[in-house]
Structures are given as structure tokens and as C-alpha cells.
N, C-alpha and C positions, 0 to 999 in steps of 0.2 A: 829325382828325376835323374838317370846315370846318361851320359854323354863322354864324348872324347875333345879335348883341346890338345892340338900340336901332339896328335897321337898318344898321347899319355888318357888314361880311363883317370875319369875323375866322376864324382855324384856332387849334384848341386842341388839343393833344397827348393821347392817350388816356394812362389809366394805366401807370403803367410799372412793373411788379412788380418790376423788381431795380433800380431806380431808388436806394433807400436802401443796396446791397449795395457792399461796398469793393470796386474792381478787385482781380483774381486769388481771388476766394471761390470759385468754381469750380474753380480748379488753373491752372496755368501756362497748360494747352491747353484747348480745348473741339472738339466737334464743329464748328463753326462758324468756329475761329482761320484766320486768314491770309485771309478772305474779306470784301470789302465790295462793295458799289454804285458802278460808275463814273460813272453819273447819276443820284442821287435824284431828279432832277423828270423823270426818263421811268421811274421806278417803276411807275407804272401807275394806277390808278383809287383816287381815297382811299375812305374809308369811304360816304361820301354818292354815290358814283359817278360822282361827275368825273374827268377828265381833270388831272394834276398836270401843272405845265411846259409849254414851248413844244410846238406840233403838229411842229414838224419836228425833234425830239428822237433822237436815235439809239437802239437798241435798249441794253436794259440788259446790261453784262457783269460777270458775275464776275471780279475781276483781286484781285492781290494786292497788301499794304498798296502797296507802294513804284509801282506803276504806277497804283495809285489817285491816288497824292499826285502824280503826273505829268497825271493826268487831272484833279483839281480845279486844279491850279496857272495859271501864267501863260499856258501857251497855251490852257485853255479861258476864261479871263477875255479874252483878245485877240477871239475870236470869239462870245461869246455876252453875255460880261459874267459878273461872277461874283456868285450871292447870296452872301448873309450866313451865317454859319455856323448862327445860332438859326433863320433862315428855314428853312434846308436837313432841321434837326428840328425842323420847326411840325407834324410828321405822320408816320403811322406807315407805312409801305408793306403792300399787302395783304398780301404774304407775308414776315414776319420784319420787321429793324430794321436800320437805317442806320447805318453808321459802323464802325469796327473792331471785328471779330467778329462782325458782323453779317450780313446777306445772305437771300435767299429762302431759304424752306424749302419743299422739294418732298412732303415728308409729315412729319405731326404724331407723334409718338410717342405711344403709349398710355400711360396712366399705370402706374405700378409696381403691382404685384398684392402683397398680405404677407399671411403668413397668421400669424393668433397665437391664443391662448386667450381665453376668453371676460374672464379675470381682465385680461388683458395690454390687451385691444381691448375691456372694456367699456363706453366710451362710444362706439365705434360701432356699437354694436348698432341696427337689423339690419343684419345684414351684406349686404353689395351683391349677394353670389351665396350659396347653401348648397349642400348635401351634392348631388350625384346622384341622384335615385330611378330604382328598379328597372325596367325595361323590358323583361322578359323576360316573357311569357305574357297573360293575358287584363288589357284594360286595364280597371281599376276605379273609376277614380276620380281626382282631384287632391289633390294635398299639399297641407293646410291652410295651409302656410305659406310655402310657397315656389310654389305653382299648378300646379307640376311635374307632367304626368301619371304616375299610381305604373301599373305592370302587375303583374300577381303569379296565380298559382296552384299547388296544391301539386307540380301533374307538372314543368309548365316549370321551376319553381324548383329541383326535382329532376334533370330529365335535360338542360335548355337552362344553366341559368345554374347549377348546382354549389353554389348558396345552403344548401340544405337535406339533409342527409343520411338524410331517409324521408321520402318523400310522402305526406305525412298533416298535416292543417289541425283544431284543435281550437278551436272560439268560443263565446264566453261573452259575455252581453250578457241587459239588463231584457226584458221583452217590450214587443214595438210599435216597435223600435228598427230593423228593417230586416236582422234575421239572414239570414234564408230568402232575402230582396231581393240578397243582395250573394251567397249561393250560387247562385240563380237565373243571375245575370252569369254565374257562373263553367261551369255549366252548358252554356250557350248558345256561349260564348268556346270552351271545350272539343271541342262535338260538331262548330265550325267544323274544326278541325283534325282530325277523324280522332277522337278519342276518345269512350268509349261511358258515357255516364253513365248510372249505375243507382238508382235510388232503392228501396231493398229495405225497403219500408215506409213508405208516405206516407200520417202519422195525420190529417194537417188536412182535404183534401189542400194540399199549396203547390205541388206540382210538377209535377202529371198534365197541365195545361194547357200546359206549359211544352214537356212532353216531345213532346204532340201536335203542337205547334206545328214540332216538331222534327222532325216524320214520324215518332215512335218507337212502342213499344207502352206502352200503360195496361193492367194486368190488376188487376182488381176482385177482393178476397177479402171476404164476409164471407157471413152467412145470406140464404139463397136469392138470393145475387150471384153467389159463383163459389167455388171451393174448389181444395186442393192434394190430391194424393194424394201421400202422403209416402213410399210403397215404389216409386213409378216414378222409375226412373233419369234421367229425362228428356237434357238434352245431354250428360252424362256416358256413359250408355249408348250413345246414339245413334254418338257418337265412338269408342268403343272398339269398337264394331262396324265401323266403317270403316275404322278405323288396322289393326286385326288384328295379328296375330303377339306377342311379347311386349310391346311395348308398347301393344298393345290389351287383352294380360292384366291389366298393371299398372293401367292405368285401371279396366279391369272391377274390381278388386279396391277399388280407391280408392271407385267407385261402392257396392260392399256397406258400405266404411267407412262414406261418410256417410248412407247409407241408413238404416242402424244405427243409429248417434247421433242421427238425427230421432226415429224411434220412442222410444227412451231418453228424447231431450228429451221429448216428450209423457209418458211416464208419469210421469217428472217432474214436471210441472207440474200434472198431476191428483193424484197421492200428497203433494205438497210436500216431499218427501224423493227423494235419487238411489234409484237402481236397486240390487238387491246385484249384486256379483258373477257368481254363479253364474245369475243369471236374464239378464245378458246374454249369457251363451256359450248359454242354451237359445234367447233370441231369435236368436241370429248362425246356429245349426245350422238352428233354423226356414226363415230365411230362404234360407237354401242348398240344404234342402230344396222352397223351394217354387221356386225358380229352373229347378234342374234339373228337375223336373217340369211347368211353363209351357209350353203349345206354343210357339210362336214367335211375337212379334208381340201377345199377350193380356198384358196390364199386371196387378199383383199389386195386390190391395188390401187394406185389415186384414180383412176379412171372411176373408179366406182363411188369413192369419196365423191366428185363431181355431179353424179347421178342422185346421189343422195339431196346435193344440196337443190338440183334440179325439180326433184320431185316434193321436195318438203313435204314430206309427214308431219303429223301433226305435235308427233314428240320432239322434232328439229322448230317447227313452228313456237311452239311454248314459250322454250326458250328465247326468243328474239321479242317476245312480246309486242308479236301481231296484231294481237285482240282480233283475229278475224279478218286484218287487211293483208292484203295479198301486196301491196305496194309498201307497208313497214315492213313485213317481209324480206321482199325486194333488195330494200335499203339497207337494211340489215347485214343481209349474207353478201350482197353485191363484193365487197372490197375483198372479203374471204374469197369468194370464185374468181376473181378475176390473178388474187395471187397463187391459186391452184393452178390457174391457166397457164400463167407464167412461168412457173416450174416443169408442167407437162409439153409447153410448146416452146420455152424457152433454153437457153445453156443446158440445163439439168436433166431435161427430159429424156433423153435417151438412156440416160443413167439410172433413172430413179422412178421411170415409169412402167418397168415391166416388170417381169420375176426377177428374183434375185438366181446370177448365174450361178455361183457356187456356195453353200452353205459353210459356215463353218464347222469343221468334224469336231464335236464337242471331245473327243478319243484322239484326237492330235497329240503328237510329241512338242510340237512345236507350230505355230502358226504365223503366217506374215500376209499382212494384206499390200500390195504393190498398186500405188498410186502412181507412178514414176511415170505412166504416159499420157500423163493429164501436162498441158505447159505450162511453162512458168507463168504465164501474163494471166492464166485463168483462173484466179483469185476464187470469183464464186465457186465452179466447180472443186476445185481444190478443198474451200472451207466445206463445202456438202458432202464431199467423199471423207474428209475426216471424221465428221459428226459422224457420218452413218456408220464408218470403221470403229468408232469407236463406242457407239451405241450397241453393233451387232456384238463386239468383242467383250465389251461389261456384260452383257447379255447373260453371253453364255458363261464368264463367272458366277455372277448368281446362279442359275441353273445347275453348274457343276456344285455349288455349296449347299443348295435347297434339295437336292440327290442326296449330299450327304448326309444333312443334318436329318433325314428322311431313312436312313439305314441304306438305300438303295444303289450307291457307288461309294467309292474308297475318297477320302478327303484329297484335294489336290490343290496346290498352289501354282502361283501365277507372279510372274515376271513381264512389266509390260514396258515399251521403248519405244519414247518418243523423239526422235532425231531430226534434228533441224527446228527446231522452237521457235525459233522466230517468224516461219513461213507461215504457218498453223496461226500462230496468236494475231498477224496484221489480216490474216485473211477473214474472219468476223469475230466478234465480242462473244458470242457462244461458246468459240471452243476454251478461251478462258475461263468461264466459268463451268465449264465442264473440267477442264485439267485442276482449278482451282477445288471443286471438289471433292477430285479422286485423292489431292497431296493431303489435306483433310479426314479421308475415310478409308485409307487404304487399307487399315490396319484392320478395321472390321469387315473390308471386302476379302478378305486374305491374298492380296498381290503385293509384293512390290513393284516399285517403277524404277525410271530411267530418265531422266529429262536432258535432252542435251540443245548446248546452242553456243555462239561466239563469245558476248559479252555481254555484261549489266545492260548496255546501250540496247540492246532488242529489247525490251521492256518499256524504256522512255519512247519508244518510235509508237507505241500503241495511241489508240484513237482519242481515249478517256481518262481524265484522272483515275475513276477506280479501276478500270481495266490494268493502269499501270499498277496501282498499288497492289491488285493483287497480282501480278506477275512477279514483282518484288520480292512477294510473301513466298516463292515457289524458293528461294534460294535459303531465307531465312528458316523453313519449314522443315528443310530436308536432312536426314540424318546424315547422308558421307557427302561431301563437297567435295569434288574433285577437280583439278584447276591443271591446266597444258597451260602452252606458254600464254602470257599476255603482256603487253603492254604495261609499262609503271604504273601510269595515271588511271589504266583499270585496276591495275591489285590494288594499289592502294584504296578504289573505291568499294572494291571487294574487302580489305580488309574493316572498314566500318561495319560490314554488314557478320561476316565470321571471325572475324578476331584474326587477322595477321600476323606476325612478329615483322620486325626490319628486316630481319635476315632470311624470312620465308619471301618475302615483297621481292628482294634481288635475287633470288634463285629462280625464281619462277620465269622475272622479267627476262632473267639474261637467256632463257628457253627463247624467247619471241626474236632475237636478233638472228640475222639471217648468216648465211656462212662468211667466211672472208671472201674480200673479192681476187684471192690467189688461188680459190678451187677451182679444182676443174671441171666439176659440174658433172664428170662420167656419172660414178654410184655415190656421190656423197650426198646425205642426207642433210635436211636443217637441223642447227644445234638440237633443238627439243624436242626433235621428233620422238614419241615413244616413252618421254619422259612427264610424270604426273607426280602432283602432290595433293596426298588424301588430308582432309582435315575434318574430325571429327569434334565436334563442340570446341571447347577451350584447349584441345589436347594439343600438343606440338604438331606439325605436319608431318605426313612419312613421304620422303620421297621416292620413288620407284622409278625403275626403267626396264620397258617392254621388250623382250625380244621376241618376235612371232616366229610360229613354226611354218616348215616349207608348207605344210596342210592347210594354216592360216592363210599366207601367202596367196593358195592358189585359188581360195575362196573369196578372198576380199581383197579388191583392188578399185580404186575410184576413178584412177588413169589412165585409165585404156584410150581414153579417147585423144590422147595427149601422144599418143605412139603411134609408129608408122603401119602403114599398111601392111597389115597380115597379124601385127603385134595381138592387135584385140581380140580374132579368130584365133591363136595361141592360147590365150591365155584362157579363152571360153573353154577350148578343149582340156585345160589344167584343169579345169572347174569342175567338168564334167566328169572326168577319170579319177578326181579327188571325191566328188562324190559317190560314183559305185563303189572304189574302196571301201570305205566307209558305210554306203550298205550294204556292201557285201560282208565285212569283216568285224563291222564294229570300228571303235575309233583305231584309225591309221598309224604311223610313224609320228606323225604332228601332234594328231592329237592326245597320243598317247602321253606326251610327255606333260598335259593337263592335270590326268589324273589315270587311273587302271580303267581296262576296257572292261565295259557293261553293254548291257543288251538295250539297246535304243528303243527295239521294239517293245518295251515295259514300260509305258508309259506312268506305272503310279508307285511310288517309294516316299518310306517315311521318311523326311527328312528332319525329322527331330531326332532319328537314331541317324548317329556317325555312318557314314559309305564308307564300305571297306577301301583301307587306301589313301582314305583323305584325312589331311590334317584336321585336329578340333581347336 
């Protein structure tokens, strides 16, 4: 490297990192052994960009040491003159070093990478490269430590990546940290790949606007808003008639069992205890009798069931063992009769006594059953609406698979969402059994599910030990467990179920802390909002940070009632504009960040094949 000291040109050799090493330290030979410069003067420009040596110097030729010695001997000194050895070594060529074992280097090898434990390499932390993040499924956010994009959802990790053996997700976290926002993102991404989201009982609602924006169907249930006829066979009945034959008869028998269980669940809610066994037999015979004698195309109603009990046909009397005694018959059916009257004339009558207001469309791209109009204190109606919504929705799933098995429709996969799990769990014990069956059979049903609640203590508030044990099993059987901010005591309880390290417990616990006292509070978010830890089995957790798009923010805001007058109306206008943009042009600027633009009107896509532009 050339420079100027006190106005006098000088040449200073740059630092030679190997200058103090004795000869042969690298072994007898190296990769550059036997190579030298024929003419170091013609090696090229120096570090300052100036040409070294004479202008007429010949090209540099790599030679063996013997030939190099001849080139630097008498023959060379006679033609050009000989430069002293210190002068030759006064600079460094642009590529490589002069002298024996030196020469031009055409390629600089990358540094060697080593792997070590945190104990062996603790002084090198943070490491230069972290472990790879999963890239199969819906883009969720960025890894908090490496910045890598993290993708995932229960269906993709079950079908494509094979990370989990059960397509289910269980999410816990304190209120207001973005749990439903993350599930909304999964709904959007899965819908783009052809999966049908089913929100069977939206309690706030959190998902109705998103389903509308996806071109799906929103059904409202509540007093004066809409109702469900629990005797209506729905999509399963229509599919059984279309399939016909033995397969159709089998599906019709399954439809009968679903209707029977739904009526029994309503009676259980009204009574506060399960039905007796002989009452279920009477109820089953009454349903068979009604279906056989009802004209084709006419739907049964609960008042029709009461009429059959009043008439007491011979087929029904035979089940009660009345032996021709009308008094014995009345004693056997009167409790059932009173319970049905309690449904019709009580708090549930206006919702379940008439025709279904809106049937689920089997070809919808997404479905949301909105029960947010039901009051918080009306636990009976909430439980009944949840049970009816799940019965109708899962009946639609069964009908879809039956048609696909018969070759009459393409195969479709479904993703169910049950948010605010604590509320339906406390409403009735029948809900616990329904969700428990779903978590065990969802693989055979062809659907994934996401259950969301606040803490594990929600399960401890259930009425019976049996229900509490079933609810605790939801977390143990979940393929994915996603945790938002939770207190340390709650995290330690969860760690005994899913296996959390001490570092993971400390990390998630820090997300539940409120902001500092010096915060202004204007646009400041809680420290843990948008931060989640994804746990799968015994693997280390994946901490992610979710940043939502403007479109998602316009579709999902759970704090509109805490804003000043006019804010809620403005947000509603923004949501309407976002829905219109999505329906008109496909995914807009915000949704496009989650994946490529797709035709949302095309409901069926083979998820087993990679969707274009989506990571696998």
C-alpha cells in the first residue's frame, strides 16, 4: 500500500497475519505450494490503484520455484535491471502474496463453519446463523430472534409438512394480545388454498367481517334475528337423497342420530341433567314415526313432536310398556312432554321452534354462525345455540365427505374455529362432550380445528370432575399449542402439560407485563401484543411477532366500543370498503402480502398440491 509521509513517497507493506508463524506451520505443503510470480513488478495495481513496475513489463506467469529462480537471475538483471529483494516485497499484489508458496488466488474460500453446544461456544453468542424456521402453511410473522419468516397452520403442518399427527390448535393468552387476529390470518390464508373456514358460534363477533370479505356466508342466530330448526336434516338429508342406495340409507341413519342427539341436548339444557334411557327410546320412535308419515319436502318442527306424544300411536306406546293402560303411558311420557313444552314456551322457543332462517350453503367459501346477539347472561340460549351451530356445521362437513366418497362432489377440507372456549364450556356439559369428540375424531372427519381460551384455569371452573378432565385433555391432544402473554404461575402450570423450558416460561411471562408508567398511552401497544410462542411436542418453541396489514386491521377491531362517537361508524365504513375491494378485485394490497392473488369464487382446490407462490 503506497502513501506519502512528509511529502516523500513511500511504500508500506500491509499487515501480514502470518508473519510471525515459523516456516512449515501449515504442513509440508499447502494448496499454494510450488507457485510463485515470475515478475512481481507486473503483478498489477496496488491498493491505491496505481500500476506497479515498468509499463513494458510482461504478463505475470505462475511458474515452479526453479523457473522462477531463473527469471529473477542474471538474465533478468541484464535486460531490465534487478530490483532489491526488500523493494520486491514492499507491496502486496492485489490477489495473493509474492514469494515461495504465494501466487495469485482466483477464489477466496469461505470461512469454515463449526457447530457446538451453547456451553462450548458460549462466548460466540449470538450465533451467526440460527435454525431454520418452518415454511409450510400460512405466513404468520417473523421469528423474533432470527427475523426469518415463519409459516404454519394445523392443516398444512398435518398434510404437507407432517410436523404434527393431529390437525388441531389450542391457543392460550391474556385478553387483548391478538389471539383472534392470528386465527383471522389463518382463515384468510387457508381460504386462499381452498380450505373452508367454519366459525360455528362467533360470540363477539370476531370473524364475521372476515368471512364476508372472503365471499362467505354469515348466519345470525338469536331472538328476533334468526333461528335453527333442530329437526331439520339439513345438508346431510339432502346428500342422503342424492346418493341413494345403501350409502344413502347409511347417511340417512346418521342424520336421524344427529337430530336425536340435538333434541336430547336441548332437553338436557332445560332440565339441567341428562335424559333417561327410556325417554331417548320414546323420542327416537317419535322421530321415525314423524318422518315416515310426513310428505316429501315438508320439514318437521318441534310442535309436530308434541302432537305425536299427545296422540300416542301404537308404535310409541309399545316402547313405553304401557300394556294398553293409558295411565301408564302418560306417566312414561309426561316428563318428556313437559321438557319439550319448556323448550317451546321457555327462553329457547323463539329460536328453535320454527323453520331454519338460513341454511348453511355447502358450496360457500367460508361460513360464520354469528350468535353475538345473545346476551352474556343468557347461558341457556348460548349453550343451545352453540350446540345447534356445531350440529348443523358438522352435519354439513359429513355431507360433503359423503358426496365426495360417492364421486358426486370434489373433496373439500374444513377448518373450524371455537373462540372464547370458556363461555360455551360453562354453559352446558354437552358442549364439553361435543368438543371432546371433535378433538379425537377430527382426522377422520377431514377437518382441522382451533380452540382459543385465556388460561388453563378455565377448565377448572367446570361443574364436574369428568368435564374438567375432558377439558384438560384438549391441550394434551392438540397438535399445535400457541401461547400469547400469560402470568408466570400459569406458564409453569402449562409447562407441566406441554413441556416448556425455563427460558420459554420467562419469555412468555414478560409479554403479559403492562407497559411502563412513563408511557404516553396514545398509540402505544401492550408489550406482548402480536407475540406468540408456537410449541409442537417436545421441540423448542418458535417465538414469532405478527404485524397485521391495513386490510386485516380494517376487518378486525375488537375495541370499537371504547372509542369516541363516530369512530365505530368510521371503522364500519372502512370494513365495508375492504370487503368491497376484496370481492371486486380478489385479495387487496393487505391480503396480497399473505400470498398470491387467487380466485376466491373457486371454492375447491387440492391442498395436497402446493398452491402457486406459497412456501412448502
